[in-house]
C-alpha positions as CSV (number, residue, x, y, z in Angstrom):
1,M,51.2,153.9,80.0
2,R,52.8,156.3,77.5
3,S,51.5,159.6,76.3
4,R,50.8,160.2,72.7
5,R,54.0,161.8,71.6
6,G,56.5,159.5,73.2
7,E,56.9,161.8,76.3
8,E,57.4,160.6,79.9
9,P,54.9,158.0,81.1
10,V,51.7,159.4,82.5
11,Q,50.9,158.3,86.1
12,R,47.6,156.6,86.7
13,I,45.6,157.5,89.9
14,T,44.6,153.8,90.3
15,A,48.3,152.9,90.7
16,A,48.8,155.3,93.6
17,P,49.4,153.7,97.0
18,E,46.9,154.0,99.9
19,P,47.6,157.2,101.9
20,L,49.7,156.6,105.0
21,A,47.1,158.1,107.3
22,E,44.4,155.7,106.0
23,D,46.8,152.7,106.3
24,V,47.6,153.6,110.0
25,A,43.9,154.2,110.8
26,R,43.0,150.8,109.2
27,R,45.7,149.0,111.2
28,Q,44.7,150.7,114.5
29,R,41.0,149.7,114.0
30,R,42.1,146.1,113.4
31,Y,44.3,146.2,116.5
32,L,41.5,147.6,118.7
33,A,39.0,145.1,117.4
34,Q,41.4,142.2,118.3
35,M,41.9,143.7,121.8
36,G,38.1,143.9,122.1
37,V,37.9,140.2,121.4
38,R,40.6,139.6,124.0
39,L,38.6,141.6,126.6
40,V,35.5,139.5,125.8
41,C,37.6,136.3,126.3
42,F,38.7,137.5,129.7
43,V,35.1,138.4,130.8
44,L,33.7,135.2,129.5
45,T,36.4,133.2,131.3
46,I,35.4,134.9,134.6
47,I,31.7,134.4,134.0
48,T,31.8,130.8,132.8
49,W,34.6,129.5,135.1
50,S,32.3,127.3,137.2
51,H,29.3,127.0,134.8
52,V,30.9,125.2,131.8
53,P,33.5,122.5,131.4
54,R,36.9,123.6,132.5
55,W,38.4,123.1,129.0
56,V,36.1,125.8,127.6
57,S,37.4,128.3,130.1
58,L,41.0,127.3,129.5
59,V,40.5,127.8,125.7
60,L,39.3,131.3,126.5
61,V,42.3,132.0,128.7
62,V,44.7,130.8,126.0
63,A,42.9,133.0,123.4
64,A,43.2,136.0,125.7
65,V,46.9,135.3,126.1
66,V,47.8,134.7,122.4
67,L,45.7,137.5,120.9
68,P,48.0,140.4,121.9
69,Y,50.9,138.7,120.1
70,V,48.9,138.1,117.0
71,A,47.4,141.7,117.1
72,V,50.9,143.2,117.3
73,I,52.2,141.1,114.4
74,F,49.2,142.2,112.2
75,A,49.5,145.9,113.4
76,N,53.2,146.0,112.5
77,A,52.7,144.3,109.2
78,G,53.2,147.6,107.3
79,R,51.7,148.8,104.1
80,E,50.1,146.2,101.9
81,R,51.6,145.6,98.4
82,R,49.4,146.1,95.4
83,D,49.8,143.3,92.9
84,D,47.9,145.1,90.1
85,A,50.5,148.0,89.9
86,E,52.8,148.0,86.9
87,P,56.4,146.9,87.4
88,F,58.9,149.7,88.1
89,A,61.5,148.2,85.7
90,D,61.1,147.8,82.0
91,L,61.7,144.1,81.6
92,R,63.2,143.3,78.2
93,E,64.2,140.0,76.8
94,I,67.9,139.6,75.9
95,G,68.5,137.7,72.7
96,P,70.9,134.8,72.3
97,G,74.6,135.8,72.3
98,G,77.3,134.6,69.9
99,R,80.1,132.3,70.9
100,P,82.8,134.0,72.9
101,G,85.6,135.2,70.7
102,R,89.2,136.0,71.1
103,I,91.2,139.0,70.2
104,G,92.1,138.8,66.6
105,D,89.2,136.5,65.6
106,T,87.5,137.6,62.5
107,P,84.2,136.2,61.1
108,D,85.8,135.2,57.8
109,D,88.8,133.4,59.4
110,P,87.8,129.8,60.1
111,A,91.0,129.1,62.0
112,G,90.1,131.8,64.5
113,G,93.3,133.8,63.9
114,R,95.5,130.8,64.6
115,A,98.2,129.8,62.2
């Protein structure tokens, strides 16, 4: 977005990235929620081991084992990109070029400078 008199572009507050503290807090909450689900899987495995079919308990054990890996991957994913932000570069189209010339070529010399 340009200002009225052709000055430097004006920054929009909507294009500002999420503050780092909020990003870290959001990722920590997500990680703790996933670790809470893992804890529930362990507790349910212990409670249901002899009361439900064995495959149900095994699925809970596998979930409890896989969840830490998934939680760490998501926690370390980093800051999210914003797709609605304007591009940093001013992309301009380059027009078609002429044919490559040689030294001594002139536009009005059909032979191209050759004798």
